[in-house]
C-alpha positions in Angstrom: 0.0 3.3 12.2 -2.9 1.1 11.2 -4.3 3.8 8.9 -1.1 3.8 6.9 -1.1 0.0 6.7 -4.7 0.1 5.5 -3.9 2.6 2.8 -0.9 0.6 1.7 -3.0 -2.5 1.5 -5.7 -0.7 -0.5 -3.0 0.5 -2.9 -1.6 -2.9 -3.3 -4.9 -4.5 -4.0 -5.7 -1.9 -6.6 -2.3 -2.4 -8.3 -2.7 -6.2 -8.3 -6.2 -6.0 -9.7 -5.3 -3.6 -12.5 -4.8 -6.4 -15.1 -8.4 -7.4 -14.4 -9.6 -3.9 -15.3 -7.5 -4.0 -18.5 -9.0 -7.4 -19.4 -12.5 -6.0 -18.8 -11.8 -3.1 -21.1 -10.5 -5.5 -23.8 -13.7 -7.6 -23.6 -16.0 -4.5 -23.6 -14.0 -2.6 -26.2 -12.9 0.0 -23.7 -16.4 0.3 -22.1 -18.2 0.9 -25.4 -20.4 -2.2 -25.0 -21.8 -1.0 -21.7 -23.1 2.2 -20.3 -20.0 3.4 -18.5 -18.7 6.9 -19.1 -15.2 5.9 -18.3 -13.2 2.7 -18.9 -12.5 0.3 -16.1 -8.7 1.0 -16.5 -9.2 4.7 -16.2 -11.3 4.3 -13.0 -8.7 2.0 -11.5 -5.8 4.2 -12.4 -7.5 7.2 -10.7 -8.0 5.1 -7.6 -4.4 4.1 -7.6 -3.4 7.7 -7.9 -5.6 8.8 -5.0 -4.3 6.0 -2.8 -0.7 6.8 -3.6 -1.2 10.5 -3.0 -2.8 9.8 0.4 0.2 7.6 1.4 2.7 10.4 0.2 0.7 12.9 2.3 0.9 10.7 5.4 4.6 10.2 5.0 5.4 13.8 4.2 3.1 15.3 6.9 
């Protein structure tokens, strides 16, 4: 029960902070001004996808 709530909270935090990642990409020109291989938005969206799939697995299984 608590694991599900923890996963839901993690997903919520990642969705809420997504605009911060987008703003960071705007400021750094999509990560071109720093030494990142991926943009902040791409990294955040992958985290959101992983968290959402874990929640779906918990609900389905």
